[in-house]
N, C-alpha and C positions, 0 to 999 in steps of 0.2 A: 468410501474413498480413502486411499492410503496417503501417508505424509508426502511421499515422493511425487505423486500425482498432484497434490495440493500445491506443493512447491513449484512444480512446473507451470501450473495454471497461474499462480501468483507472479512468476517471473514474466510470463507472456503479458499479463495484465499491466504489470509495471512498465514493461517495454513500450506498450501502447500509450500509457499515461505519460511516460517521459517524451515520447514523440509528440504528444499533444502539447506538453509544456514547451518543447523545443519549437514547435510550430507557432506558438504564441510569441516566444522570444524573437523568432525570425520575422514576425508580423505577417505570417501566412494566414493565421486565424486572428481575427480582431480581439484585442484584449478587453474590449468593452462588454463582451458577453460572459466574461469570467468574473470571479470574485464578487458576484452579486451586483455587478455594475458599479461597485464602489471605487474602482481605480479611476482617477481623473487625469493622470499624466503618464506619459510614456516612461518616465523615470520610476514611477511607482510600480509600473508593470514589470520593469526589468528587475527590481528588487524582489517583489513577490514571486515572480515566476522563477527567478534564479534560486531562491530559497526552496521553492516547491520541487524544482528539478533535483537539487542536491539532496533533499530529504528522501525523495523517491529513489535516487541512486544509492543512498546509504541502505535503505531497505532492500534494494536489489542485491547489493553486495552481501548483506547479512543473510539473505535467503540462499545466496550462492554458497556461503560457508555452511549453513545448516544442511543444505542438500549434498554437500561434499563435492561441489563442482570446483571450488578453489580451496587452497590450503587454509587450515584454521590458524588465523593470526590472532584470534581472541578466543578465550575459553568458552566452552559450550554454555556454561551458566550465564555468562554475559550476553551471549547470542540470544538465549531464551528470555532474559530480562528485557532486552531491546525489543524483541518480538512481542512480549506482553504489553509493552508501552505502545507499540504500534497498534495492537489489537484494541486497546482502550481508545486510542485516538480515532481509529476508524469507526468504532462504535459511536463515539460522541459526534463525529462528523456525519454519520448517517442520520442522526437525529437533527442536526443542524441543517442538512440538505433537505430533509423532509419539510422543513419550515421555510425554505427559501422562497423568494418571490417569483423567480423565473422557472419555467418548466425545464430549461436547460440545466439549471443547478439542481432541480429536483431529480432529474435523471441520474445524477451522480450518486444519489442515495442507494441506487441499485448496485453500483460499483463498490461503494464503501461497505455496504452490507455483505456483499459477496466476499470482499477482502477480509472482513471480520470473521466470517464463517471459515474461510480457508485458513486463516491464521490460527483459529481455534483447533482445526483439524491437525495442523502442523504442531501445535504445542501440547495437545492433550496427551497424557501418559497412556501408553498401551497397557492393558491389563495383562498381567502374566498368567498364563494358563498353567494350572497345576494338573499333573497327571496322577490319577488314582491308580495305584498298582494293587491288583488283587492277589 
């Protein structure tokens, strides 16, 4: 898979995840099934879900820059550093979700693992091919 395809898949996944968080914020989806059932008040849900939405939006915008869909407002090196941080977070989150209590939370380990793999594809350096001239 090439980088552009990986970026497009990540953008679609993030759009779906942001819709999920927005659905929780709008109370279409009950917040009790998220965050391992640890949220006890609506005010907690608004804080956690707002932060989650903003973080996903930042990743979305960074990937839009990386893919060349929006103008580069930050240097490529900074974009790559941010993506490496997200890769590490997704990898750690995958482990955390595997040990979650609910199956709903465990399901997200598939999504975070896929995100980790896609980010790896986006970040890995392409090998330069050398041509042997005879």
